Every structure is written in C-alpha cells, then in structure tokens.
C-alpha positions, 0 to 999 in steps of 0.5 A: 885338706886331709892328712888322716891315715898316718896321723890317725895311726900315730895318735892311736899308738900314742893313745894306746900307750897312755891306755896301758900306763895305769894298768902297769902300775897295778895288777892287771885283771883278766878282763883288762887283759882281754880289753887290751888284747882286743884293742891291739887286735883292732889296731892291727886290723885297721892297719891291714885295711880290714875296717869292718872287723876293726870296728867290731873289735873297737866297738867291743872295747867301747862297750866295756869302757866309754871313757877311753878316748883312744878307742873313740878315735879309733872308731872315728878313723874306721868309720871315716874310711868306710865313708860313714861321716855321721859316726866318724864325726860322732866318735871324733867329737867324743874323743876330743871331749874326753881329752881336750888337750889332744891337739890331734883330735882337734886337728881331725875335727877342724878338717872334718868340719871343713869338709862337711861345710860346718865352717863355724865349728871348723873355725873354732877348732882352727883357732884353737890349733893356731893358738897352740902353735902360731907358726904352724903354716898348715894350720894357718892356711886351714884357718885362712880358708875357713875364714874365707868361707865365713866371709871374714875377709879381713881376718883371713887376710890377717892370717895370711899375713902371719903365714907370710911372716913365716914363709916370706912373700910367695906369689900364691899368698899374694894372689890370695890376698889380692882376691880378698882385697878385691872382694871388699872393694879395696882395689888399691890394697889389692894392687899393692899386694901384686906390686910388692910381690913383683919386687921379689918375683919380677918374672912370675907369670901369674903376677903379670897375668893378674896385673893385666886383668887388673888394668883391663878391669880398670880400663887402663889399656896402656898399662895392660898392654905394657904388662901383656908385652912383658908377659909375652916376653917372659912366656912367648908360648903363652897363647892367651897372652899372645891372643890378647895382645894381638886383639889390642893391636888389631883394634889399633889397626896395627894388623902386621903386629896383630897377626904376629901375635895371633900366629904365636897364639895359635902355635902356642900352648894353653888355648883350646880349639874352641877359643881359637875358632871364636877368633877365626869366626870374629874375622869371618864376621868382620871381614867381607873378604878374608885376609890371607893371614887369617887363612894362615891361622886356619891352616895352623889350627888344622896342623895343630888339630889334625883330627878335629872336625871343627878345624876343617869346618871353620876353614870351610866357612872362611873359604866360602866367605871368599867364594872358594866354593870347591875348596870349601866343599873339600874342607867340609867333607874332610870335617865329616871324616872326623865327625859325621854326626854334625848336621850343619856340616852335612848341610853345607856339603849338600848345598854346595854340591847342589849349587855346583850341580854335582848330582852324583855326589849329591845322591851319594852324600844325601843318602849317607846323611839320611842314614844319620838324620832320617827326619830332616825334610831338606835332606829328603828334598836333596835326595829327591833332586839328586835322584831326578838329575841322575836318572833314578826316577822311581827312587826320586818318587819314593824319596819325595813321598817320605820327605813330603810326609814329614812336612809340617806347614811349609808350603814352599818346601811342599811345592818343591817336592811336587815340582820334583815329582812332576819332573820325575813323572815327565821323564818317565813319560807319564805326562799327565801325572807330571802335569798334575804334580807341577800344577800342585806345586804352583798351587802351593807356591805361585811365584816360583819362576824356576818351577814355571820354567821347568814346567813349561819346558816339560810341557813343550818337550812332551808336546802337551798343553803348549798354550799353558807352556807359553803362558807359564814362560811368558809369566817368567820372562815378564816378571824377571830379568832377562836370562838366557835360560828362560828365553831358551825355554820360550824358544823350545815352546815356540818350536813345539808350536811350530812357530819356527821363525819366532823360535829362531828369533828368541833363540838368538836373543838367548845366545846374546844374553849368554855371551 
C-alpha cells in the first residue's frame, strides 16, 4: 500500500510554491532568501537520493521555521527512505497538523499507519479521504482493508459495495465479500456473491474453484462434483481440480474415470511433487498389490521430476509393495544419485542388498553410507556382515568393534555383532575366539536360531566341540519348521562326528525339503 516517492515529490514542489507566494508579495530578506535556497537544495538532494544530506538541509529550514508544513513533510519523506519510521511518522503528523486540508498528507498518514499496524488511526485517515473523494477506488480499497483488520466486517462489505458501484462486478471483489460474509457465518450471502459474479464471469476459474470448496464444506458432494467437472472443462491442466475429481470417482469405485483424472493431474500444472507423492502413498497404503495405473502415475512423476530423489524413492516403495525387489533396489539407488543424505533410502538399499545376498554391493554401499552416517549402529552391522561374506575378516572385526561401541541397551543387536565376530574368527581359523564370541551372542539372544545354526556349522567344520554343535542344531530343528538348510547343518555335524549313515539319511531329508 505504498505510493510515496512521486506523490511525495509533487507535494513538496506544490508546497514549495506555496512557501514562496507570501515572500513574492513583500520584500524578501536575506535570511528568507537563504531559507528558500536551503529548502530547494534539500529538494535536489532528495531527488538524487542523497537522503542524509537532504535531511541536514531540511532540518536547517525546520529549525528556522517550524510552522512550514512543506519542510516537515520533506523531512518525513527523507526519514521514510532511511527507514526511520519513528521520525517519518512524527514529521508526517506535524505536516498534516500544520495543513489539515492537504489531502496528500492525510493519504501518507493513512498508509503509514496501516503499515505500522495502527489500524484505528489509519481508519480515521481513510475515512477522511473517501469523504473527500467518494469515487476514489484506491482509497476505498484501502479503507476496506483497514476495516477488515479492525474486524468491522459489515462496514468493510459496505465499502466494497461502493467500489463495485464504481467498477462493476469484479471476481476479486466478489471473492473478498464472500470471505467476509463467511467470517460472520452469513454463508447464504457468501454464496450469493459467487453466483452473482458467475453470471458475469461464468468461466472464471477462481469463482468455480471457490464454489467447489463451498459445496465441499457444506457436504453437498454432488454439486461440488458438478463444479469440479466444470472447472476441469475450463482448465484441463488444473492439477488440483483433476486430483480432487479423481479422488471423488475413486471413492465411488469408478476407477477408470478416477485414473483418467489422476493422470491429468500428474501431467498438469499447479501441483507440487509432495502432494503427488501423498497421492501415490495413499495408493500404497490402500492396495495390497499396486495396480498398473498407479505405476503409470509414478512414471509420470519421474518424467516430470527427473532430478528429484523423491520421485524415484516413492517408485521404489510401490515396486517393493509388489515384491519387485530388484527393480525397487534400482529405484532407490537412482534416488541416491540425486539426494545422498536421506538415510531412509540408504536403509532400503542396504536391506535389499542384504536380502538378495549381494554382499559385494552391500560392502561398497554400507561403506558409502557410513561416510554420511557414522553413528548409525545398523549400518556398521551391515558393513560387518558384508566384510565377513566377502572375505575381509579383519576389516569385519574392526567394523564390529566400532559398531558395538555405539550400542545403547540393545541386546539383540549386540548379539548380532558378537555372532559376526565369532564367524570372522572361525574363518580366520581362530576357533577358540570364534566359539567364545558365538557364546556371547547366545547370552544376549538365546532364541536366535540362525545364530545357533551358524555356530553349529562352524563348530562342525572346525572339528571342535561337536557335542555342542549337535545340541545347538537339535534345538533349532525342534523349535522351527523343517528347513533344508538346518537339516544340511545337522548332516554336516553328523558327518564330522563320523556318523556317516545318519549323516546320509539326514542329507536325504534336506534334499527332499529343498525340492
């Protein structure tokens, strides 16, 4: 609400002429000549943007003659441009007091008070302005705005009606009146403003969109849907309208129509990537098996946001929901090329590599992840596992030591580390240390059948404490479903104990279970 510089300049020049008029009618003294010269010097300096120097000139004049409103206003303008709001207000008020008939001073005060949130004082000034010029739409608009701030809703509406009398029906004014009527719970009058405006502007998108919101708020879904259809017809690229219409059809189980509008929304404008992601994640939550149309939406999201990691990560989530793990892994890795600092994406990558036993990539990626997130225990565990499985046993021991030092009251994870340490020692042919660490693992987690199986297998292959090995694998077999891997371990244990016939019989069971 600022229109200061040129108006201020005009006011100064007019005021300057007024200042000189009495002096032309009488003999000008040397002191008065110096006064005028200093004043005009200040005007020139102000025009050149040299405000501190202009202030000095005008201040000299004001010291000599404090009843000159032109000087007071000039000082106010200079202080305004140097961002000294206090002095700007003081001198504007002084100018207006010295010449109450000067409408430009009143205007300056009106906007100044408004910008300072002095709405009561601003309203007094605007009321004076519109009384002076009832058809000035700028002042009417300013008056309506300050009345809104004072919560004088009905008065604000009355002022907007006066503006409408001058300008005719304009969507922006109608929408303002709509909001004001709603604020005083006059919803019928609010609706009437929209309908009245639509008679003049039947295709105005802002009016149609507001009608959609109105009908939704009133739970008149049928009318809202009619308005949405009309809105989309008039603005087919309006993403928000398309997505709202798609949602309505989806709720009505009209999937074909729904996906048509969802697709238009994803290809349209006015919808940010986060909103589109929320739509995809809703499908993720609602559909046990993601439908092909949803993947099409995800592909559109990638095509329209080719460098945004979020587009690839949500695609990965959808693929994972359909058990397409390798495709999901590639999607997550693609996301990391654009945003490497999002740990949840790293976590998905590491888990999928672990599940697919891709330990070479797990080693590389866990190392890269640790460079970014050195304090996350599970990443150290993944690094330890990858080192063991790729034959980097000493590196595995080092990684496990760091990871274990970060654990805070998590016995299950601590057990995992000890199991990996035990595995590394066994593979380094330090059977005693391997056994000690596997036993520590079982002290922390006695129910982990994978740890028991691996421990039994290592004992058998190292030929140490075979009775313990048999005890461990029997506990596993007796407490879990029949699994080929566990029976294979028992066969290895029996073979190590030279019970060859039993080993062969158990191995045959393992083969049958594997078929």
